[in-house]
C-alpha positions as a Markdown table, in Angstrom:
| # | Residue | x | y | z |
|---|---|---|---|---|
| 1 | Unk | 0.0 | 0.0 | 0.0 |
| 2 | Unk | 1.3 | 3.4 | -0.9 |
| 3 | Unk | 1.1 | 6.4 | 1.4 |
| 4 | Unk | -2.0 | 8.6 | 1.4 |
| 5 | Unk | -1.6 | 12.3 | 1.6 |
| 6 | Unk | -2.3 | 13.6 | 5.1 |
| 7 | Unk | -5.9 | 14.5 | 4.2 |
| 8 | Unk | -6.4 | 11.0 | 2.7 |
| 9 | Unk | -5.1 | 9.4 | 5.9 |
| 10 | Unk | -7.4 | 11.4 | 8.1 |
| 11 | Unk | -10.4 | 10.8 | 5.8 |
| 12 | Unk | -9.7 | 7.0 | 5.5 |
| 13 | Unk | -9.3 | 6.8 | 9.3 |
| 14 | Unk | -12.5 | 8.7 | 10.0 |
| 15 | Unk | -14.4 | 6.5 | 7.6 |
| 16 | Unk | -13.0 | 3.4 | 9.2 |
| 17 | Unk | -10.9 | 2.3 | 6.2 |
| 18 | Unk | -7.7 | 2.5 | 8.2 |
| 19 | Unk | -7.2 | 1.3 | 11.8 |
| 20 | Unk | -5.5 | 3.6 | 14.2 |
| 21 | Unk | -2.3 | 1.7 | 13.8 |
| 22 | Unk | -2.4 | 1.9 | 10.0 |
| 23 | Unk | -3.1 | 5.7 | 10.2 |
| 24 | Unk | -0.2 | 6.2 | 12.6 |
| 25 | Unk | 2.0 | 4.2 | 10.2 |
| 26 | Unk | 0.9 | 6.2 | 7.3 |
| 27 | Unk | 1.6 | 9.5 | 9.2 |
| 28 | Unk | 5.1 | 8.2 | 10.1 |
| 29 | Unk | 5.8 | 7.5 | 6.5 |
| 30 | Unk | 4.6 | 11.0 | 5.6 |
| 31 | Unk | 6.8 | 12.6 | 8.3 |
| 32 | Unk | 9.8 | 10.6 | 6.9 |
| 33 | Unk | 9.1 | 11.9 | 3.4 |
| 34 | Unk | 8.8 | 15.5 | 4.7 |
| 35 | Unk | 12.0 | 15.1 | 6.7 |
| 36 | Unk | 13.9 | 13.9 | 3.6 |
| 37 | Unk | 12.4 | 16.8 | 1.5 |
| 38 | Unk | 13.4 | 19.3 | 4.2 |
| 39 | Unk | 16.9 | 18.0 | 4.4 |
| 40 | Unk | 17.3 | 18.2 | 0.6 |
| 41 | Unk | 16.0 | 21.8 | 0.6 |
| 42 | Unk | 18.4 | 22.8 | 3.4 |
| 43 | Unk | 21.3 | 21.1 | 1.6 |
| 44 | Unk | 20.4 | 23.1 | -1.6 |
| 45 | Unk | 19.9 | 26.4 | 0.1 |
| 46 | Unk | 22.7 | 26.3 | 2.8 |
| 47 | Unk | 26.2 | 25.7 | 1.6 |
| 48 | Unk | 28.4 | 23.6 | 4.0 |
| 49 | Unk | 29.7 | 25.7 | 6.9 |
| 50 | Unk | 33.4 | 24.9 | 6.2 |
| 51 | Unk | 33.0 | 26.1 | 2.6 |
| 52 | Unk | 31.6 | 29.4 | 3.9 |
| 53 | Unk | 34.5 | 29.9 | 6.3 |
| 54 | Unk | 37.0 | 29.2 | 3.5 |
| 55 | Unk | 35.2 | 31.7 | 1.3 |
| 56 | Unk | 35.3 | 34.4 | 4.0 |
| 57 | Unk | 39.1 | 33.8 | 4.6 |
| 58 | Unk | 39.7 | 34.0 | 0.9 |
| 59 | Unk | 37.6 | 37.2 | 0.6 |
| 60 | Unk | 39.6 | 38.8 | 3.5 |
| 61 | Unk | 42.9 | 37.8 | 2.1 |
| 62 | Unk | 41.9 | 39.1 | -1.4 |
| 63 | Unk | 40.8 | 42.4 | 0.2 |
| 64 | Unk | 44.3 | 43.0 | 1.6 |
């Protein structure tokens, strides 16, 4: 079974199509997907810290 969207999980649970345990499992899968997507966004938008420090040092030395 694939994951439902959050609205789908809640609807299926309220209609009795999913047990509480199944609904919790689906929500955990959704949270895992969101966590992976967030990590990817953070990786794309935030350069590694060491690279930033090296750039700052380089910029300072070039300014001299």
